[in-house]
C-alpha angles and dihedrals in degrees: 000000000000090000090052090050091051092051091048092050092050090048090052091050090051090052089053089053093052092048091049090050090054089055091056093045100170095054126088115248089194092056094048091049089049093056092043090049093050091053095046095043087063089052090046096052095041099034093110094053093044093049093047092049094045091052094046089231119170126210114249132198127231089254089060098045106020094157093056093044094048093047094045093048090053092047095047091049090052091048095042091238133133120255112270124223111267123223135180126214114206098226133118090221112103106237145120141188142189129212139172135110092244140001092270091058100038129134130185122198128192130186124237086239094062091050092057097041106046130068118235095261090049092049089051089055091052094047090048089052091052092046089051090059088058096045091047091054091234092160089059092047093049090047091054090049090048091051092052091046092048090051091053091050092050091050093050091053092047090054095047095048104025107026134227137225119309093025087139091051107083094207094045092047092048092051092048093048091050093048094046094048096042094042097064091046089050090048091053091050091049091051089054091048090051090051091053091047092051089052091055090048093049089050090053096043092046093049090050089053095054096032088223111098093168091062090060091043091054091048092050091053092052093044092050091054090048096048089049093054107028116061123218121184111220133151109276089227091068097036093095090061093067122092088241131017106280091197095058095104089050094056096275094145111115113260091216097047132243098345090070096042123105093200128057118239111277090231092061093046092050092047092053091049091049091050088049091052093049091051092057 
């Protein structure tokens, strides 16, 4: 169901792009998509390095984090995936993230705070969640959404500063302005919705991998309390990668509610995992 929602959201964003292109008329949709794709391809191929650098994560050996290595090795063997690179973030906030365009280029980072807060079964649930992001190609999905959103933003700026067809027609110009102002905002909201959907899917996929949904549910409750109380300064561009919003304690909660949030409410995630456990 979450994959269907993601596909529907991407399709809706594509429809917005086509409608906006029709408003511009004398501009090339292909050219705009090309420039948006070039920019986001760079982000796609170097997303792992950028995320690691932005989070100030350091590579660690198996001797330094044996519990993470042992758990991740067991999970990757179950999933038939290669072992990701392991990083540690020196922060008391309990959190973790995964990045990488495919399983061969994956990296998983955990904070020192999460290592001291979670039990071994809870940590396994978190690592399975992060591994699920990689297996589900969520970096690819988010890159496609970012490319479409960037194209809409480019088109809105072209219209505002360069014009489009029917600029001399008040009604045509008004309709184009409305569509090209509303469309980028809608695209941003869709990107946030896709991010929330992928979190639900990673919860489900990770729980299926371990067979213990309640362990992840327990971990999410502890992490949510920790991220609310313990601040961690990270670049807002990589904040959606984390299992919970790392900026929450710094006022990272969306002013306008859930629509502007990149993470689903913890209560909903826990409820879905509990329902999943009871169905087993």
